[in-house]
N, C-alpha and C positions, 0 to 999 in steps of 0.2 A: 505494498499499500503506500509505503513512504517512497520507492522507487517511482511508483507511478503518479502520485497525486503530491508529492513534494511534503517537506515538514511543515510547512507553517501551518496549512489546514488540519493536520493530522496531531500533529503535537499540541494544538489549542484545544482541539476536540477530548483528545485524550486525558489533557488536564482537568477540563470540565467534565469529564468522566469521573475523576479521581474526588472532585468535589462534591457532586451528586452522589458518589459512594459512602463518602464520609460523613454527608450528612444525614442519609439514610441509617447509616449505622449508627450516630450517636442520638437520634432523634427517635428510636422505636424499642418496644418490649417483646416483638414478634420475633422469633430466630430467623424466620425463612427472610424477612424482610433485613435484617441484620446481615446473614449470610449473603443476600443479594448486594448489601452495599460492600460488603469486603471483596466478593467478586469483581464489581465495577472499580475498586480500589487498585486492584492486583491487574486486570486488563488494561487499563489506562497506565498505571505504570510500566506497563511492559515496553510502551513506545519509546520512554525517558532515553533511555542507556543508547537504544538503537537510533533514534533520533539525532542523538548528540553527535553520533559518528555519521549518518545522514549528510549533516549541515558542514560537518569537516570534509566529507569527499567532493561538497558543492563548493567551499569557500576557500579550502587550501590546496596547494600543489603533494602530490604522494610523497615527495621528500621531507614533508614535514608533520606526517601523518602519525607516524608513531609518537612524536612530542606533543601533539594535540590531545592524541587520544589517553596519554599519561597524563595531562593536566585535566581534562575531563576526570578521569578516575581520582585523581590527587582532592580534586573539589568535592567528588562523592564521599569519600573514607572522612573527611573533614565533616562534610554534613551529617554520616553516620554518627561521629565521636560528639559534635556540638549537639545535635539533635536529640540524643537521647537524656544529655544532660539540661537541655532547655525543658523539653516536654516532662521528663520526671520532676520539675520543681514546680512546672504548672500545674499537673496532675495532683502534686501533694497540695498546693496551696488554694487550686478553684475547684479541683475535681476533674473525671476524668470527661464529663459532657461538655463541659466549658471548655474545657483543653481541646476538644475534637472540634467544635464550633469555632476555635481562634484559628484553628489549622485550616479548616475549610475555608473560611472567610482569607486567610492568606493565601491558597490556592485558588480562589476566585480571581483577587488581584491579579496572580499568577498568568492565569489565563487570559486577561486582558491584555498584561504585557506580551506574551506570544505573540499575540495576533498582530500586534503594533511593532514590535522588534523585530521578529523574523521578515524580512522581504520575501516576497512572491518572486523567487529568481531561478534562473536554471543556470547559473553561469559560476565559473569557478572563478572566484575575485583574483586570486592572486596572479592567475596567468591570462586572463581574459580569453578564456578558450569556451567554445559552447559546448554544453554538455551534450553527449548521445542522445540521438531522439528516442522517445518513450517507446515501450517495445507495447505489440497488442498482448490483447490478454492469451492469444494462443502462443504466441512467442514467448512469453512471458512464462508461462506452465511447463515449455518445453526446456527454457533456460534452465528452469529450478531443477525439473528432473536431470538435465544433464550435471547440474550442480551438486546434487545430492550423488550421483553414480562417481562424481570422483574421489577418490580414496584418500587423496590429500586434503580434501575438507574434514574427512572424517577423523583421520590423524590431528589436523590442528584441533579440533573439537575435543578430542581425547586429551592432550596436552593440557588445554587450557582447563576443564574439567578435574583432571588430577593436580594441577596446579591451586585449583580454588579450593582443596580441602584446607588450605592455612586457614582462608576466612570461615567457609562453611561448615567445617569437621570440628575445628578446634576454637579460633577465635569467637565464634558466633555462637557455639552450642559448649562444646565439652572443656576447653581452655580454663573458666572460671572453677568449674569443680575440681578440674586437677591439680590446679594451685591451691585452691582451700586445702584440697587432701594431703598433698604432698609438702607445702611450705607452710602449712599451718596460719593462712593468711585469713584476713575477715573478707566478708563478702566484697565490700566495698575496695578493700585493697586491693585484692584479684581482679575487679573490674579495671581500676585505673592501671595495673599491668598488662593486663589483656590489650587495652586501649594502645600501648607501645606499638602492639601489630600493625593496627589502622595507621598509626602515624608512620611506619615505614613503608606502608603500601603508599599514603599519601605524599611520601618524598621521593619513593624509590618509581614511581609510575612516570613521571614526567623526565626522571633522570634517564631511566633504562631508555624510555622511548626516544630521548635524544642522542644517547650513546649510539642506540641502532640507526637511527637516521645519520648520524654523523660518520661512523665506521660503512655504511652501506651493507649492513649484515642481521639478518634477522634470527638466524640459528645460533649464532655464538652466545648471546645474551643469555638466552633461553637456557643453553646448555649450562653456562657457567651458573646461573642464578641456582639452577636445580639441584647441583649437584652441593654448592654451598649450604644451600637451606637444607636439604638433606642432613648435613652433617652438624649443622647447628642445632636443628631439632633434635638428633640423635643425643647430642650434648645436653638439650634441655630434659630430655625424659629419663633418660639413665644416668645422669649426674645431677640430680637435683639439688645437691645442697649448695647452693651457692650463695652469696650476698643478695640481699634484696636491690642493690644498684646494680649488679652485675646482670642479675634476671632481667630488669628493665632493658638493658642493653642486648641482651641475649633476644630478646622478643622482639625489640626493635630491630635488630639485623636480620632475624628470620622474615620479618613483613617485608625489610627493604629488599632481600631476595626474591621472595615470592612473588614480587611486584613485576617481576621480568614476564610472569603472565600476561601482562597488557599488550604484549607482540603478538598474540595470536590473531588479535582484531587485525592490525595492518595485514598480517600475513594473509588472511583469508579475504580481504579485500584484493589484494595484489593476485591472489591466484584465480581471479573472477573479472570479467569484463566489467567497466564502468556503470553501466545501464543495471547491474546485479550488486552493487556494493551492498546497499542496506540489507537485502536479501543474504547476500553469504556473511555478513556481520549477525544477522539475526538468528541463522541457522547456527553459526558458532557460539553465540549467548545460549541457545536452545541446548545445545550440548553441554556447555558449560554448568548450567541450572540443572539440568537431569543429573550429572554427575555428583553436584553436591546434595540435592535431595535425596540420593539413595546413600551417601557417605553417613550422614547423620543416624540414621536407626541401623546402618550397618555396625557401626562404631557401640553404638548401644547394645546391642546384640551379641557382641563380640564380650563385653564387660558382663553382661548376664551369664555368660557361657565360662567366662574364666572364673566368675565368683561363684558359680555355683546355685544360684539362687535369682530370683529375679525380686529384683529391689523396689519397691513403691516408694518415692517420695523421700527417700535417703541415700542421697549419693554418696554419703561418708559412709557406707557401708561396703562400697567398693574399697579393694585393697589398694596400694600404691603400684604394687606388680601387676595386677589387672590392668590399670589405667596404662602403666608401660607398654605392655603387651599389646594391648588394643589400640593404642595411639602411634603403634610401630605402622601401621597401615601408612602414616603419613611421609616420612621418610624413604617408605618403599616407593610411592607413587611419586616421589621428587625422582627418585633413580629412573623410574620407568619414562618419565617424560625426559631426560636427559638422552634415554635410549632412542624414543621415540622423534626427538627432534633430528638426530641424524639423518631419517628418513625423509625429513620435511625438505620440498626443492625449495632452495634458496632465491628468494623475489627480490631481494635489494633495493626495496621500494619503489619496483616499476610495475604500474598497472597495465594489463595488456589492453589493445586496443580491440 
């Protein structure tokens, strides 16, 4: 849809869907209506990340794509860090419903801004070259079928998915319980330490993107980041008795290395023609999210099996050894990334015509 109709119209509609969904969720006592509201929020949000990349493909030359993608990811990570803090304080002070109304109102203002800020353009501003003509529906579906048959796309999606375990499986779910259980931290202290992973991603994403653009190489930063990330995470889980200062540095460094994941999106774009830029990025993002969704229950099941019992509501019943063995999936995944990256075709920032 982004490739065919452009980002201005679709991002505005998507943001409006998020607003409507938030209002529905916060103003009803009926479960089904609340569920519909949540679905609308998720559906609208799906356009955000891909929409940003679509704007990049229109406004910037391919040689700067990885850096701009890194900057977008960096802002997303900063939003994730600050948003949790601000929203949690608002919920405590005003209650959840009032907080959601405030968020929806802010979304309504953002909807208006998107319509007036994003120009209706089909030109790459940096080069002033006309974009390729829009594909017909028949041509589009043929091209998507060809895209999905490309083994390189599945390879890139697998790399992005395995890399994303640093966030989906650890930082967002199992990291805080692991730090509480292993280091004896409070919940708030563990949350602060985990935020260093997001900070590493925020700083590393534009940095790695810039390095990749500068050296004209996509595979090398992925391989180096994956191997260093595997070593750092192994140190984190198997040598857990370190000082609090070194723990923060270790988590930050792990996030920095993991941020090399951002390069899979420029690769996906450069493996396909310009007319399918948004679709290629969206397919890659789908594979990344799918892997993240599978990893969370997989590690939970491993913890259950290793502990020998199903723990309900008491994460501290898991042993340190169970956490270590279950979380070993992450450094293994990073080593797999380094191996898979060897078989990815080097695009060197060039988009085929």
